[in-house]
C-alpha positions as CSV (number, residue, x, y, z in Angstrom):
1,X,-42.7,-48.8,-14.7
2,X,-43.3,-45.2,-14.4
3,X,-47.1,-45.7,-15.0
4,X,-47.4,-48.5,-12.5
5,X,-45.7,-46.2,-9.8
6,X,-47.7,-43.1,-10.7
7,X,-51.0,-45.0,-9.9
8,X,-49.9,-45.5,-6.3
9,X,-51.7,-42.9,-4.2
10,X,-48.9,-42.2,-1.8
11,X,-46.4,-41.1,-4.4
12,X,-46.3,-37.3,-5.0
13,X,-44.0,-37.2,-8.0
14,X,-41.7,-39.3,-10.3
15,X,-38.6,-37.9,-12.1
16,X,-36.7,-40.0,-14.6
17,X,-33.1,-39.0,-14.9
18,X,-31.2,-40.1,-17.9
19,X,-27.5,-41.0,-17.6
20,X,-26.3,-37.7,-19.2
21,X,-28.5,-35.7,-17.0
22,X,-27.2,-37.6,-14.0
23,X,-23.7,-36.8,-15.1
24,X,-24.4,-33.1,-15.7
25,X,-26.1,-32.9,-12.2
26,X,-22.9,-34.3,-10.5
27,X,-20.5,-32.0,-12.4
28,X,-22.7,-29.0,-11.5
29,X,-22.5,-29.9,-7.8
30,X,-18.8,-30.9,-8.1
31,X,-17.0,-28.4,-10.6
32,X,-13.6,-29.4,-9.4
33,X,-14.2,-33.1,-10.7
34,X,-15.3,-31.7,-14.3
35,X,-11.8,-32.6,-16.0
36,X,-11.6,-36.0,-14.2
37,X,-15.1,-37.1,-15.7
38,X,-14.4,-35.6,-19.1
39,X,-11.5,-38.0,-19.5
40,X,-13.7,-41.0,-19.1
41,X,-14.7,-42.9,-22.2
42,X,-18.1,-44.1,-20.7
43,X,-20.6,-42.4,-18.6
44,X,-20.3,-44.1,-15.1
45,X,-23.7,-42.7,-14.0
46,X,-26.7,-44.9,-14.2
47,X,-30.2,-43.8,-15.2
48,X,-32.2,-43.2,-12.1
49,X,-35.8,-42.7,-10.9
50,X,-36.4,-40.2,-8.1
51,X,-39.5,-40.9,-6.3
52,X,-40.9,-38.2,-3.9
53,X,-43.6,-39.6,-1.4
54,X,-46.5,-37.5,-0.1
55,X,-46.4,-36.1,3.3
56,X,-47.7,-38.1,6.4
57,X,-46.8,-41.4,4.9
58,X,-46.1,-44.1,7.5
59,X,-43.1,-46.2,7.6
60,X,-44.9,-49.5,6.8
61,X,-46.0,-48.1,3.4
62,X,-42.4,-46.9,2.8
63,X,-40.8,-50.3,3.5
64,X,-43.4,-52.1,1.5
65,X,-42.5,-50.0,-1.6
66,X,-38.9,-50.4,-1.1
67,X,-39.4,-54.3,-0.9
68,X,-41.5,-54.2,-4.1
69,X,-38.8,-52.3,-5.9
70,X,-36.0,-54.4,-4.6
71,X,-37.7,-57.5,-5.8
72,X,-38.3,-56.2,-9.3
73,X,-35.7,-56.9,-12.0
74,X,-36.3,-53.4,-13.5
75,X,-34.1,-51.8,-10.7
76,X,-30.4,-52.7,-10.4
77,X,-30.2,-50.9,-7.0
78,X,-32.6,-49.2,-4.7
79,X,-31.1,-46.5,-2.5
80,X,-33.4,-45.1,0.2
81,X,-30.8,-43.7,2.5
82,X,-32.8,-45.1,5.3
83,X,-30.1,-45.4,7.9
84,X,-28.8,-42.0,7.1
85,X,-32.4,-40.5,7.3
86,X,-33.0,-42.1,10.6
87,X,-29.8,-40.5,12.0
88,X,-30.8,-37.2,10.5
89,X,-34.3,-37.4,12.1
90,X,-32.8,-38.3,15.4
91,X,-30.4,-35.3,15.2
92,X,-33.2,-33.0,14.3
93,X,-35.2,-34.3,17.4
94,X,-32.2,-33.9,19.7
95,X,-31.7,-30.4,18.3
96,X,-35.4,-29.6,19.0
97,X,-35.4,-30.9,22.4
98,X,-32.1,-29.1,23.2
99,X,-33.4,-25.9,21.9
100,X,-36.6,-26.1,24.1
101,X,-34.3,-26.8,27.2
102,X,-32.0,-23.8,26.3
103,X,-35.2,-21.6,25.9
104,X,-36.6,-22.7,29.2
105,X,-33.3,-22.2,30.9
106,X,-33.0,-18.6,29.5
107,X,-36.5,-17.8,30.4
108,X,-35.7,-18.8,34.0
109,X,-32.3,-17.0,34.0
110,X,-33.9,-13.9,32.6
111,X,-36.8,-13.9,35.2
112,X,-34.2,-14.4,37.9
113,X,-32.1,-11.4,36.6
114,X,-35.2,-9.2,36.3
115,X,-36.5,-10.2,39.8
116,X,-33.1,-9.4,41.3
117,X,-32.8,-6.1,39.5
118,X,-36.3,-5.0,40.7
119,X,-35.2,-6.1,44.3
120,X,-32.2,-3.8,44.2
121,X,-34.1,-0.9,42.8
122,X,-36.9,-1.5,45.1
123,X,-34.8,-1.5,48.3
124,X,-32.8,1.4,47.1
125,X,-36.0,3.5,47.1
126,X,-37.7,1.9,50.1
127,X,-37.6,5.0,52.1
128,X,-39.3,6.9,49.3
129,X,-41.9,4.1,48.7
130,X,-42.7,3.9,52.5
131,X,-43.4,7.6,52.7
132,X,-45.7,7.3,49.6
133,X,-47.5,4.4,51.3
134,X,-47.8,6.4,54.5
135,X,-49.4,9.5,52.9
136,X,-52.1,7.4,51.1
137,X,-50.5,6.1,47.9
138,X,-51.9,2.7,46.8
139,X,-49.8,-0.2,46.0
140,X,-50.8,0.0,42.4
141,X,-49.6,3.6,42.2
142,X,-46.2,2.5,43.6
143,X,-46.2,-0.6,41.2
144,X,-46.8,1.4,38.0
145,X,-43.4,2.9,37.3
146,X,-41.7,-0.3,38.1
147,X,-44.1,-2.3,35.7
148,X,-43.5,0.2,33.0
149,X,-39.8,0.0,33.3
150,X,-39.9,-3.8,33.2
151,X,-42.2,-3.7,30.2
152,X,-39.8,-1.4,28.3
153,X,-36.8,-3.5,29.4
154,X,-38.3,-6.6,28.1
155,X,-39.5,-4.8,24.8
156,X,-36.0,-3.4,24.2
157,X,-34.2,-6.6,25.1
158,X,-36.2,-8.8,22.8
159,X,-36.3,-6.3,19.9
160,X,-32.4,-6.0,20.1
161,X,-32.1,-9.7,20.3
162,X,-34.3,-10.1,17.0
163,X,-32.4,-7.4,15.1
164,X,-29.0,-9.0,16.1
165,X,-30.1,-12.4,15.0
166,X,-31.4,-10.9,11.7
167,X,-27.9,-9.2,11.1
168,X,-26.2,-12.5,11.9
169,X,-28.7,-14.5,9.5
170,X,-28.0,-11.9,6.7
171,X,-24.2,-12.2,7.0
172,X,-24.2,-16.1,7.0
173,X,-27.4,-17.0,5.1
174,X,-25.7,-17.6,1.8
175,X,-23.1,-20.0,3.3
176,X,-25.5,-21.9,5.3
177,X,-27.9,-22.4,2.5
178,X,-25.2,-23.6,0.2
179,X,-24.1,-26.4,2.4
180,X,-24.2,-29.8,0.7
181,X,-26.6,-31.2,3.2
182,X,-29.3,-28.6,2.7
183,X,-28.7,-28.8,-1.1
184,X,-29.3,-32.4,-1.1
185,X,-32.4,-32.1,1.1
186,X,-33.7,-29.4,-1.2
187,X,-34.3,-27.2,1.6
188,X,-33.3,-23.8,3.0
189,X,-32.9,-22.0,6.3
190,X,-35.1,-19.0,6.6
191,X,-35.4,-16.3,9.2
192,X,-38.3,-15.7,11.4
193,X,-41.4,-14.4,9.7
194,X,-42.5,-10.8,10.6
195,X,-45.4,-12.3,12.6
196,X,-43.1,-14.7,14.6
197,X,-40.6,-11.8,15.2
198,X,-43.6,-9.8,16.6
199,X,-44.6,-12.8,18.8
200,X,-40.9,-13.0,20.2
201,X,-40.8,-9.3,20.9
202,X,-44.3,-9.5,22.6
203,X,-43.2,-12.4,24.7
204,X,-40.1,-10.6,25.8
205,X,-42.2,-7.6,26.8
206,X,-44.6,-9.7,28.7
207,X,-41.8,-11.6,30.5
208,X,-40.3,-8.3,31.7
209,X,-43.7,-7.1,32.8
210,X,-44.8,-10.2,34.7
211,X,-41.4,-10.9,36.2
212,X,-41.5,-7.4,37.7
213,X,-45.1,-7.9,38.7
214,X,-44.5,-10.9,40.7
215,X,-41.3,-9.5,42.3
216,X,-43.1,-6.4,43.4
217,X,-46.0,-8.4,45.0
218,X,-43.5,-10.2,47.0
219,X,-41.6,-7.1,48.3
220,X,-44.7,-5.0,48.9
221,X,-46.2,-7.5,51.4
222,X,-43.7,-5.7,53.9
223,X,-46.1,-2.7,53.9
224,X,-49.6,-2.4,54.6
225,X,-52.0,-0.2,52.5
């Protein structure tokens, strides 16, 4: 059986689990039930065959394999958790799209806040700016301090956010990765890589810079060079 399945090109690995090994696995994951299982005369766990498929396998191939296994007398039960997996994938997609929506909303909100902050600062110094323009200062000369301030604010804001998220991740990482769902899926939750963290900080800096830039262009139209 194992040899015939190993010959299928879409199967990545096969693991045969004996009855005693299945029992030991269950006890390791549920230590509070150790005494209950030790009182049983027979091992209630069947021998199982864990099949791991290769990536990018389409659903038609998976369903065909399941049908072949269910029609075989060598298997008493074939458990694919297909319904649960579909719900899990649907949840991941919903979370992904929700995350994108939240990010877009935050970008708009941050841009709006920066624009209004620039507006307040700009109009509080409009007399100074008007004098500078009248004595020959260029718009780029007037813009520079504001652009630098927007860049620094974006840099500090994004850096503080990444550091805060890292501190939160460190404090809850062990609890999250020990959840039964992640253990069953044999996956872990990781923090951003250094490169991704750098990209987040860079994006925050550019967001502060360009939000300030477009706001200044709007308000400087009141003056002529």
